C-alpha positions in Angstrom: -7.7 18.1 -4.9 -5.3 15.4 -3.9 -1.6 15.8 -4.9 -0.6 13.3 -7.6 2.9 11.8 -8.0 3.3 13.9 -11.2 2.5 17.1 -9.3 4.9 16.3 -6.5 7.6 15.5 -9.0 7.4 19.0 -10.4 8.4 20.3 -7.0 11.3 18.0 -6.5 14.9 18.9 -7.4 14.7 16.6 -10.6 18.5 15.8 -10.3 18.0 12.0 -9.8 20.8 12.2 -7.2 19.6 9.0 -5.5 20.1 10.4 -2.0 16.4 9.5 -1.2 17.1 5.8 -1.9 15.4 5.7 -5.3 17.0 5.9 -8.7 15.0 8.9 -10.0 12.9 11.8 -8.6 9.9 10.5 -10.5 10.2 7.1 -8.8 10.6 8.8 -5.4 7.5 10.9 -6.0 5.5 7.8 -6.9 6.7 6.0 -3.8 5.6 9.0 -1.6 2.2 9.4 -3.1 1.3 5.8 -4.0 3.2 3.7 -1.4 3.3 6.1 1.5 7.1 6.8 1.6 8.3 9.7 3.7 8.7 12.9 1.7 11.5 14.1 4.0 13.7 11.2 2.8 14.7 13.7 0.1 17.4 15.9 1.8 17.2 18.5 -1.0 13.5 19.6 -0.7 12.7 23.2 -1.5 10.6 25.2 0.9 7.7 25.0 -1.6 8.0 21.2 -1.6 8.1 21.1 2.2 4.8 22.9 2.4 3.2 20.0 0.6 4.2 17.5 3.2 1.2 18.1 5.5 -1.3 17.6 2.7 0.5 14.5 1.4 0.6 13.0 4.9 -3.2 13.6 5.3 -4.0 11.9 2.0 -1.6 9.1 2.8 -3.5 8.4 6.0 -6.8 8.5 4.1 -5.4 6.2 1.4 -6.0 8.8 -1.3 -4.0 8.3 -4.5 -2.3 5.1 -3.5 -1.9 2.5 -6.2 -4.6 4.0 -8.4 -2.6 7.1 -8.9 0.1 5.3 -10.8 -2.3 4.2 -13.5 -3.9 7.7 -13.6 -0.5 9.3 -14.4 0.0 7.0 -17.4 -3.5 7.2 -18.7 -4.3 10.8 -18.1 -1.1 12.7 -18.6 0.5 10.9 -21.5 -2.6 9.8 -23.3 -3.5 13.4 -23.7 -0.3 13.8 -25.7 -1.0 11.1 -28.2 -4.8 11.6 -28.5 -4.5 14.0 -31.5 -1.8 12.1 -33.3 -2.3 10.1 -36.5 -1.1 6.6 -35.7 -1.1 5.6 -39.4 1.4 8.4 -40.2 3.6 7.6 -37.2 3.8 3.8 -37.6 6.8 3.5 -40.0 9.0 6.0 -38.1 8.4 4.1 -34.9 9.0 0.6 -36.3 5.3 -0.2 -35.6 2.3 -1.4 -37.5 -0.9 0.6 -37.4 -4.1 -1.5 -37.1 -7.7 -0.9 -36.1 -10.2 -2.6 -33.8 -13.8 -1.5 -34.1 -12.6 1.8 -35.7 -10.1 2.4 -32.9 -6.6 2.8 -34.3 -3.7 1.2 -32.4 0.0 0.7 -32.9 1.4 -2.8 -32.6 5.1 -3.0 -31.8 7.7 -5.2 -30.0 8.6 -4.2 -26.5 11.4 -6.4 -24.9 10.5 -9.2 -27.3 6.7 -9.1 -26.6 4.1 -7.7 -28.9 2.0 -5.0 -27.4 -0.9 -3.0 -28.7 -1.1 0.7 -27.8 -4.4 2.4 -28.2 -4.9 6.1 -27.5 -6.6 5.2 -24.2 -5.0 1.8 -23.2 -2.1 -0.5 -23.6 -2.7 -4.2 -24.1 0.0 -6.7 -23.2 0.2 -10.4 -24.1 -1.9 -12.7 -22.0 -0.3 -13.5 -18.7 1.9 -10.5 -18.7 1.8 -8.3 -15.6 0.8 -4.7 -16.3 3.2 -2.0 -15.2 2.0 1.6 -15.5 5.6 2.8 -16.0 5.8 0.6 -19.1 2.8 2.5 -20.4 4.5 5.8 -19.6 7.5 4.8 -21.6 5.5 3.5 -24.5 3.4 6.6 -24.8 6.5 8.7 -24.6 8.0 6.7 -27.5 4.9 7.4 -29.6 4.7 11.0 -28.6 8.2 11.6 -29.9 6.7 11.3 -33.5 10.2 10.2 -34.6 10.7 9.7 -38.3 14.3 8.6 -38.9 15.8 5.2 -37.9 18.9 4.9 -35.6 22.1 6.2 -37.1 24.3 3.4 -35.7 26.7 5.7 -33.9 27.2 4.8 -30.3 27.7 7.5 -27.6 27.9 7.6 -23.8 25.0 8.9 -21.8 27.1 12.0 -20.9 27.1 12.8 -24.6 23.4 13.4 -24.7 22.0 17.0 -24.2 21.4 18.1 -20.6 22.4 14.7 -19.2 25.0 15.9 -16.6 22.5 16.0 -13.7 21.1 12.6 -14.5 24.4 10.7 -15.3 24.9 9.8 -11.6 21.8 7.6 -11.9 23.1 5.7 -14.8 26.5 5.2 -13.2 24.8 3.7 -10.2 22.8 1.3 -12.3 25.9 0.3 -14.2 27.7 -0.4 -10.9 24.7 -2.4 -9.7 24.7 -4.6 -12.8 28.4 -5.1 -12.8 28.4 -6.1 -9.1 25.5 -8.5 -9.4 27.0 -10.3 -12.4 30.7 -10.2 -11.5 32.2 -13.6 -12.3 29.0 -14.6 -14.1 29.5 -13.6 -17.7 28.1 -16.9 -18.9 24.8 -16.1 -17.1 24.8 -12.6 -18.5 25.3 -14.0 -22.0 22.5 -16.5 -21.6 20.0 -13.9 -20.4 21.0 -11.5 -23.1 20.5 -14.0 -25.9 17.1 -15.0 -24.3 16.1 -11.3 -24.7 17.0 -11.5 -28.4 20.2 -9.4 -28.0 22.9 -9.6 -30.7 26.6 -10.0 -30.0 28.6 -6.9 -31.0 32.3 -6.0 -31.5 32.6 -2.3 -30.6 35.2 -2.6 -27.8 38.3 -4.6 -28.4 38.9 -5.6 -24.8 35.4 -6.3 -23.5 34.5 -9.7 -22.2 30.9 -9.4 -23.5 29.1 -7.0 -25.9 25.5 -7.1 -26.8 23.0 -4.9 -28.7 19.5 -5.0 -27.2 16.5 -3.7 -29.0 13.8 -3.1 -26.3 11.9 -1.0 -28.8 12.0 -1.2 -32.6 14.1 1.9 -33.2 15.8 2.2 -29.8 19.0 0.0 -29.5 21.1 -0.2 -26.4 24.7 -1.4 -26.4 26.0 -3.1 -23.2 29.7 -3.5 -22.8 30.8 -5.8 -19.9 34.2 -6.3 -18.4 34.3 -9.1 -15.9 36.3 -9.0 -12.7 40.0 -10.0 -12.7 40.9 -11.0 -9.2 44.6 -11.4 -10.0 44.9 -7.8 -11.2 42.4 -6.5 -8.6 40.0 -5.2 -11.3 36.3 -5.1 -10.4 33.7 -5.9 -13.0 32.4 -3.0 -15.1 29.3 -2.5 -17.1 28.6 0.4 -19.6 25.5 1.2 -21.6 25.9 3.1 -24.8 23.2 4.7 -26.8 22.5 5.5 -30.5 23.4 9.2 -31.2 19.8 9.8 -32.2 18.1 8.3 -29.2 16.8 11.6 -28.1 14.5 11.6 -31.1 12.5 8.9 -29.4 12.8 9.3 -25.6 13.6 11.9 -23.0 16.3 11.3 -20.5 13.9 10.2 -17.7 12.3 7.6 -19.9 15.7 6.4 -21.2 16.9 5.8 -17.6 13.7 3.8 -16.9 14.4 1.8 -20.1 17.8 0.9 -18.7 16.2 -0.1 -15.3 13.7 -2.2 -17.1 16.4 -4.0 -19.1 18.3 -4.6 -15.8 15.1 -6.2 -14.4 15.2 -8.8 -17.1 19.0 -9.3 -16.9 18.9 -9.7 -13.1 15.7 -11.7 -12.8 15.8 -14.4 -10.1 19.4 -13.5 -9.5 
């Protein structure tokens, strides 16, 4: 049996340290299995993981698992989680609408401003939208949470979430990347935020820009941006804050991917 990205991920440190050059261990596992990246790029491999390198190298040479394995992870692993769920019961708690097509139930919800339809065995995006299997992973995780209460409106830092210490380095790196890319370009950031449907906020008194994004109906993200001040030698800073109940909807890994996805939109064509 070929080794899938998900199987490899289970043997990685799962610290999201970024030393391999990728933001998360799951992203690295996918690049190794699907794109042919070198497993030894991870300097923290366990002896058990090192024993997989030969098998992975052979299947890479044979082209086994590449590209197709990404979709298989989303469709096989996560669809099994949502298969027994009652979509009609879950719809309100997720901010979605339950509909049917030929006796197949699906949830209709807004994802980064676009209406998507999530069946138990497929995700349908608007016409002309490129399909990304990692979007499917996030959407199925959102449904699998079976959350029933709306956001509480209390903002907290990523470090305030349970078991987030080992993953906070990834978020800090993403925040630095966003700040560096848009330093001196707060007007551009504001334009792109409004294009995504973000709402101005007033949580921090000294921020240059503050926006609340709603990439998923019940999952708001607050971005606080301080632009660079050359005269005072201050570099630009960007900080993401999360609703205190965000863990009702997504695990930490999916939450980091959501931040990455938002950054894709904010930095598009930059």
